[in-house]
Each structure stands twice: as structure tokens, then as C-alpha cells.
N, C-alpha and C positions, 0 to 999 in steps of 0.2 A: 662178256655175257651180260645180257640185259636183265633187269629186275623190274617186275611189274608192281607198281604201287597203286593202291586204291585211295582216292581222295573222296572223302565223305562231306556232305553238306554240314558246314560248321555251325556252332552256336553263334548266332549273330547278335546276341545280347538282349537284355531287357525282357527276358522270359519268353522270347519268341520260340515257338515249337515247330513251325513249318514255314515254307516259302514256295512260291510259284515260279517256275521257270518262265521268264519272259523272252529271253533271246540267248541262244548259244553264240559265243564269240569265237569258238574254235570248232574244227571238224575232225573226225577220226582221221589220223595220219598226219595232222599238223604237229609241228615242233613248237613246244611252249617253253618259256623260260621261267625261272623261279619268280614267284609273285606276279606273274602275268595274269590279268583278268581273263577268265575262261567262260563265264556265264553271268548273265544279268538276271537277278531274281527280284521278285516283289514280295515283301513281307507285309505284315499288318501295319507297318509304320512307314516304310520307305522303299524306294528302288535301290538296290545294292549291287555293285559289281563284285563278284567273288573271285579273288586271286587264287591261283593254284600254288601250293607250297613246294611243288616238285618241278624239276626241269627235265624234259624228255619228249617222247612222242606219244600223242594221245592214241590209245588203242581202243577205247570204248567210251560211249556216253550213255548215261542212264536217264531216261525221261525225255519226252518231246516237249516242245514249247507249249505252255499252257498247263503242263502237269504240275500238280502240287506234291511236294516231297516233304516228309518230316525231317527234322534235324537228326543227323547221324546216318541217313540213308546214303548209298553211293551216288556220287555225281559223275565221276569218270575215273578211268584208270590210265596211268602213264607208265610207259616203258622207259626206265631210267638206265642209261648206259647203252653202249653200242651193241646191237644184236649180232649174232654170229652170221657169217657170210651165207646168204641163201636161206636164212632161217624161215622167212615167210614168203619165199618165192617172189612173185610179182606183187605182193600186197603193199599196202601203204607204207609199212615200216621199211621195206626194202628200198623204196625210192626216196625216203627222207634222209637228210644229212646226218652224219654220225654225231652222237652225243657223248661227251666224255663220260667214262665209266667211273662212278663214285667208288666202286669196290677196289679200285687200284690207286685212289688218291691218298694223300698224306693223312695220318691219323687225326691231325687237327682239323682237316677239312671234312672229315666224316661226320663230325658233330656240329659243324657250322651250318646254320640255316638262316632263314629270313626273319626269324623271331615270330612273335605273335601278331601276324598281320591282321587277324580277326579274332574275336573273342573265342577261346576254346580250342584253338589249334595253332600250330606253327610248323616249322620245318626241321624239327629235331630229328635225330637219327631214327629211321623207321624201326618199329619193333620186329623181332624175329617172328616169322610165321610158324604156326604150329600145324602139324599134319592132322587130317581128319581121321577119326576112328570109324571103322566099319562094324556093322553087326557081325558077330561070330558066324563064320560060314558063308557070309555074303560074298559073292564073286562079282566080277565086273559085269556091267550091263551088256546085253547082246549088242554087237555093232559098235561098242565104245572101246577105245584103246586103253590099255592099262596105264596107270600113272608112270610106270617106269619106261614106257616106250616114247620115242620122239623121233619123228622122221622129218621134222621141219615144215610139214604141211600145216595150213591153218586149221584143218580139222582135228589135228592132234592135240590142240589146246596147249601148245608149247611155243616159246619164243626162240627156241634153238635146241641145243643139246640139253638133256635132262639135268636139272640142278635145283637146289633148294629155293633159289630166288624166283625163277620163272615157273617152276612146277606148281606152286600153290596158286598161281593166277588162273589156272583152269582155262575155260573157254573165253575169259575176258579179253585175251590178247587178240581175238578176232571180232570183238564187239558183241559176242554172245553172252547171255547171262551166266553167272557162276552158279552151277547146280551141283550140289553135293553128290559125289559119286555113289554114296550109299543109298541115295534116293531111288535110283533106277533099279538097284538090286533088291529093294524092299519087296517082299512078296505081296501079292494082292489076294484078298479073300472076298468071296461073293457076299453080297448083302441081300436082305429080304426083297429089296426092290429090283434085284437082278443086276445092278451095276457092280463093277469091281471096286472093292474097298481096300485101300492099302492097310497093311498091318502097322502097328505102332512104329513110328520112326519119323524122320524129317519129311515134311510136305514139300513137293517141288514147286515152290512159289517164292519169288524174291521181292515182288512189289508190294509195299504196304497198301497201295490203292486197291490191288486185287483182293487182298485179305479183307479190307474194309467193305468192298463191294459184296463179297461173299457173305460177310457177317450181316450186312444190311438186308440181304435177300434171304437170310436163313439157310444158307447152303453150307454143307460140310465139304471142305476142300478135299478130304480124303476119298470122297466118293466121285470126284471128277477126274476125267482122263484128260491130261494136258496135250495140246497140239504143238507145243513148242519143242525146242531141242531137248532130248533126253526126258521127254514127258513133262516139260515145264508148263505149268498152268498159267495161261495168259488171261488178260481182261476179256478177250473175245470168248474164251471158254466159259467164264463165269456168266457173262451176259447171255450166252446161248442157253446155259443151264437155267438161268433165271426166267428167260422167256418160255422155256419148255415147262418149267414148274408152274408158271402162271397160267399157261393154256391147258395144263392137264387137270382132270377132275380132282377134287379134294381127296376123295377116297383112294385115288391111285398114286398120290404123292408119297414119298418116303416118310415113315413115321417121324423121323427127326426133323425133316424139313417142315412138315406140317406143324410140329410142336414149337419150332423156333421162329416161324414166320411172324413178322411184326403184325400186331392187330391194329387196325385203324381206330382212332379215337371216336367215341360216340358223337355223331353229328346228325343234324337234320338232313332230309333228302335234298333240299334245295342247296344247303351249304356244301354237301359232298359233291353234287354235280357242278357247282360253281368252281370248286377247287380243281375238279378234273379238267375243266375247260381253261383254267387260268394258266398264266405263265409263271413258272417257278424260277426265282432268281436266287442263286446261292448266296448266303451271307458269309463271304470270305474276304480275305485281304483287308483293305482299309475299312470297307463297309462292315465286315464282321467284327473287327476290333472296336469300331465305334459302337456297334450294337452291344457288345459285351460290356464295355465301359459304362455306357448309359444305363444298362440294366442293373449293373452292380451299384451304380450311384443311387438309383431309386430304391434298391433293396436295403442298402446299408446306411444311407445318410438321411437323417430326419431334417429335411430342408424347409426353409420358410423364405418368403419373398416379400420385399417392400419396395415401393417405387415412389418417384416424385417427378413433377414437371419442373423444368428449369429454363430460364431465359438465357439462351446461348449467344445473344446478339453481341455482347462485349467480347466474348471469346473469339467469335468469328472476325470481329474488327481487329483484335490483337494479332491474330494469325496473318491477316492481310498486311498489317504494318510490319510484322517481322519479315515477311517475304519481300516487301518493298525495300527493306534496309539492305538487301544484297546477301550474298552467300547462298549456301544450299537451302532449298525449299524445306519448310517445316510442314509436316502433315498434321491434319486434325487428329489422327489416331495417336501421333506422338504426344500432342498436347494433353489428350485424355490420359495417356499412359503416365505422363509426368504427374498429373493430378492424382492418379491412383497410387503411385509410389509415395507421394506426400501424405495421402490419407492413410496408407498402411503404416507409415511411421508413427502416426498418431493413434492408430487402432491396430496394434500388432496381433490382436486375437484372430483377425481374419486372414493373416498370413501364417497359417498353422495347419497341422494335420492331426488326426486322432489315431492313437494306438490303442485299440480296444483290448488287445492281449495284455498289455501292461496297464490298461485303464488310465491312460495319460493323454493330455493334450500337449502336443509338441509345437511350441512356437519357434518358427524358423528365422534364422538371422538374416538370410539373403532373400531378396525378392526376384524370383525368376518368373517373368511375366509371359504367360501364354496368350495368344490371340487367335481367335477362330478364323480360318481361311477356307473358303469354298473353292474346290478345284474340280477338274474333270474326274479325278479319282475318288472324289467324295470330300467330306469334311475332315480337315486336319488342323492341328493346333500347334504351330511352331512356337518355340519358347525363346524369348529374349533373356539371356542369362545376365544376372546382376543388373537388372533394370534400375534398381535404386541408386546406382552409381553413375547413371547416364543422364546427360542433358537432352533437351528436345531435339537438337541437331543430331546427336548420336543415335537417339531412338528412331528418328526418321530414317536414317541410313540403314539401320538394322532391320526395321520393318520392311523396307524396300527390298533388301537382300533376301530375307526369308520368304517374302511373298513371291518373288520371282522363282526361288528354288521350289516352292510349293507348286507353282503352276507347271514347272518343267518336270516335277517328280524327282528332283535330285536332293531332297532333304535327307539328311542322315538320321539314324535312330537317336543320336545324341541331341539333335536339334528338335526332336519331337517329344522329348521326355524331360522330366525333372521340374516341371512347372509348379509354382506355389500359389499362383493366383491367375485368373483368366479374365481377359477383357474381350467382350463379344459385341462387335459393332454390327448388329443385324439391321441397322437403318439402311445399309446399302441395298437391302432387298425391298425397300419401300414400305416398311412397316414401322408403326409407332412404338409398340410395346411387346414384351414377351416375358415368360417366366423361365429363365435359363435353368438347365440341368447342370449341376456342379460337375466339374471335371475331376472325378475320383482320382487320387485321394485328397484333393485340395479341399479347402473349407469354404470358398466363396467364389462367386463370379459376378462381375458387373456387366449389365447389358445396356447398350446405348441404341436408342431408336433414331429415326430420321429427324433431321433438323428442318422444320418447315415454318413458314410465316403463319402466325396465329394471333388472334386478338389477345392482348395482355395488358394488365394494369401496370403502367410504368410511371413512377413518380406521381402517383395519384390520378393519372389520366389514362384513358383507354388508348392503346396504340397497337400497331402491328409489329410484333417482335418475332425473332427466330427462336422457336421453342423446341425443346427436346425432352423426351421422357427417359429417365434413368431408372433402372431396376436392379436390385441387388438380391441374389439368392444366396443364402448362407446356411451353414451347418449349425443347427441350434444347439449342438453339443459344445461348440467352442465359445459361444457367447449368447447373450440374451438380446431381445429386441432393442433395448436401449443402446447397446454398442453398435449394432447393425444400423440403427437409425442415425446415430451420431456420425458414422462413417459416410452414409449416403448424403446426409445433410452437408457435411464438409465438402464432398465432391460437388454437390449442386452449388454451394457458395462459390467455389473456385471457378465453376463454369460461368456463373453470373457475374463474378467480379474477379478476373484473373489476378488482380493485384494482391488478392489474399495469399497467393503462392509465394509472394516476396517474404512472408514470415518464415518460410521453411528453406529458403535458398541461401 
């Protein structure tokens, strides 16, 4: 006898609360193994392949590609164990190969799983399902079979003969949403607007997106008639109701809908018309995460910026000589990173974070160096862990690896978090200077402009030199201007005279 298990979108770590389905890797009817990737999702930090903790036959998927799901919402259901002969007729489960039944395995195997393959879930023994309670006196909905019946047809909502394992799966075994049996039995009461309103009880809607859409349009789900199975309210139902409410006169709208409808912010006539004609781009995914972090940085961090021009001619010559000596090529970003780690060793105040709850500045022992990378998905900040322990060659290799992963969208959440200081080379965009926004909760960011030939006084004479502008934005709570100026001056000295680094090697 098969048992239908529901796999929910797991907690992917780092406080992520939602993810967007990018690509399904399995179809309904496919056989999956334990820990096999079943869907590719995009979070605010990275693209992630989500493995399924159960082995069996996929019976339903929730959400189309492009749908955004919150953590904890159903992803798919899996029939674990071999279904009874002819349980689903000619359905996908009948044609699939048999799957070993975990209900008849040894006791040691029942509790054995794949472990915590992602944060927040694993493949421990599934919890026992509890039956649903109906309101007193509520009977089965017209045209719906009672829970005790099972004839093996897909419409019966069973995977075979009646049993505790398959019975609770409801209509999920055929790919239909799981609707509480008590919903269809809930009586409807008329409202002042003439529509049927359900009495207190469960609302037949399973999609968080449908609930959010109804909330944004000021609609009461209890007043809507669902067009889905067993009265399920779908997104199309809510959108139809929203269009009807928008086209109806204000006086004819239901009192509650009129009261809860969002009011537009006061704006001039020209501004309102411009917004109506413009293209609205949702702030979600990477772009939404960047917007949230930058806004928080501006709200919470009292930042200040100082900058200096430096003659980078000797640094450029030193890099050329390093690469001519043979071995892996050394990147300019790696040399700048090595200078940063040496400067942070002399000015540890800038490698810290602020704990306002405890009213403490926390100086961090390790330097995890983030660097800004522009990709097709937007701005991301990969992190080189323990950068203070790496030489220029190791830094070059790690920068190359993380940059390629950023371009292909394969960075993991761990590679995008945990930074303590950020290096931002905006010179690649052809600009000289900038005032960087600190990557919260860090305390500082060093910005590097383009290196270009400029007139410069060198050894008492005017000459054409390779000049770069360096800018440092710092959290004024962790240090004063003297410390920030000392850090920036040391970085500039190392750029102008790379031999200064020999003191710290």
C-alpha cells in the first residue's frame, strides 16, 4: 500500500522566506530517488537545486515556473511504496516501476534517511497524519465521495484501498489541490451585495499567492465562488472579482470591499498619469534583496566618506613583473585585496560590526572579503572567506572562481554571506569616483575607480602617471575620521609603493 507524503519548500537558510520556481526537474508520474533534485528555485541570494527527501512516484506539483512560493508551502507530493494493483487505472502511477514499500522494511530502515540535505528538513520518519474534524452536523459535499469509500479511480482521491496513509492525501494523488472536506459542507449565507457568503469555517484556497492577491485588492475570499474542484478559489477567480470590483460604481461595491480597498497616495495629476503609463518592475529576487539591504544600510548606518588620488604606476609595473616571472596570473583585484587585508590588520576597527542591542562594537578576528560583481541577475557580492590568510596567487584563483559562479548563477548562499569588509572596483564601469553604500552589517567599503593616465608631479617633475581614485565609506560609530584616514592613506601608500607591503609579509 502506497503512502503519499507532502514535500514542502524547505528553509534555505540565511533568513530567506520565499523562492521563485525557475525550472521543474521532474514531471507528475516520474519516479524519484531520495535526495534527487526535483526543482530549481531562485532565492534572493542564489539559484538552488532542491533535493527531495523521499523516494517514490511524483503525484502532484504545486506552482508553475515563475511562481513565487513562501517557505513551508507545498512543492510536490510523492507516493512512497508500491500502489495496489489497478489503484489508479491507466494513470501515471500505474505505468511507473514499483517502489519498495517502506512500511514493510526493517525497523532500522524506517528511521534511516538522507539527513539534513538542506537547512530545516531531512528525511526522518514522516509524522503520523491526523484526521480533519468536521463541523457538527456537516455532511459530505454533493457529488463528493465520502472518506471511507475507495474504488481505485482518480476521482476518488485515493491511491488504492482505504487506509490511514493514503486516505489523508485527498485529491493530491491525482495532482488536484488538497481541499478540506469540511469546506464544501460549510453552509453559505447571503450578503447585502447579493453574493453567497460562507459561514465561519475554512476558506477553500490553498495558494498563498491567491490570498495575497485578494488582500491587495481588498477582496473577502468568503464572498467569492471558486471555479476549481470542490469550490477551490483560484487566481483567475480573484482576478475576475478584482476586475469586476474596479469596473463597478463605488456605491454598488460591497461595503467591506470599499472599506478595505487601498487608497492611492496623494500625488499631482501629472505624476499619477506618468505612473499609469509607466512599466512596473517588481522588486523581487536579487534586485529585491539588494534594495532591502541598501535601504537598511542608509537607515541604520551613519556613514561618512573620504577619498584620495594615488599614483598606481608602480603597482601596475609590479603586476607585470609578477606575471612575467611565470606561474598563475595575478589579477589587479587580488593585489588590491592583499593591500586591504594588510591595512585591516593595522586598523582592525574597520573589520567590525555594531550590535546596537548590546550597544557594543564587535571587532572580528577573520577577514571575509566581499567584492561587488555585476551580473545579468543584478549586483551580487561573493565573499572570499579567510582572505587575510591568502596570498596574491590564492586570491586571484578564488576571485576567478567566484566571478564565474556569479555569472552562471551558481553561487551558493554560503558564498554570498558572511562578509566583514567589501572591496568595490567600480572602475570597470569607466568611472573615476563614487561614494559606496556600506554592505550592512559591515562597517566599511573601499571603492576603486578606473586607472587612467593623468598629469602628476613625480619626483619634483610633471609627468604622465597612472592615477586612481580611492574612496572609503565607513561607519562613524566604529571609528573617527583619523582612523579612517589612516587606513585610506596606508592603502594609497601601498598602491604607490608596493614595497611597503614587505613590512607585513
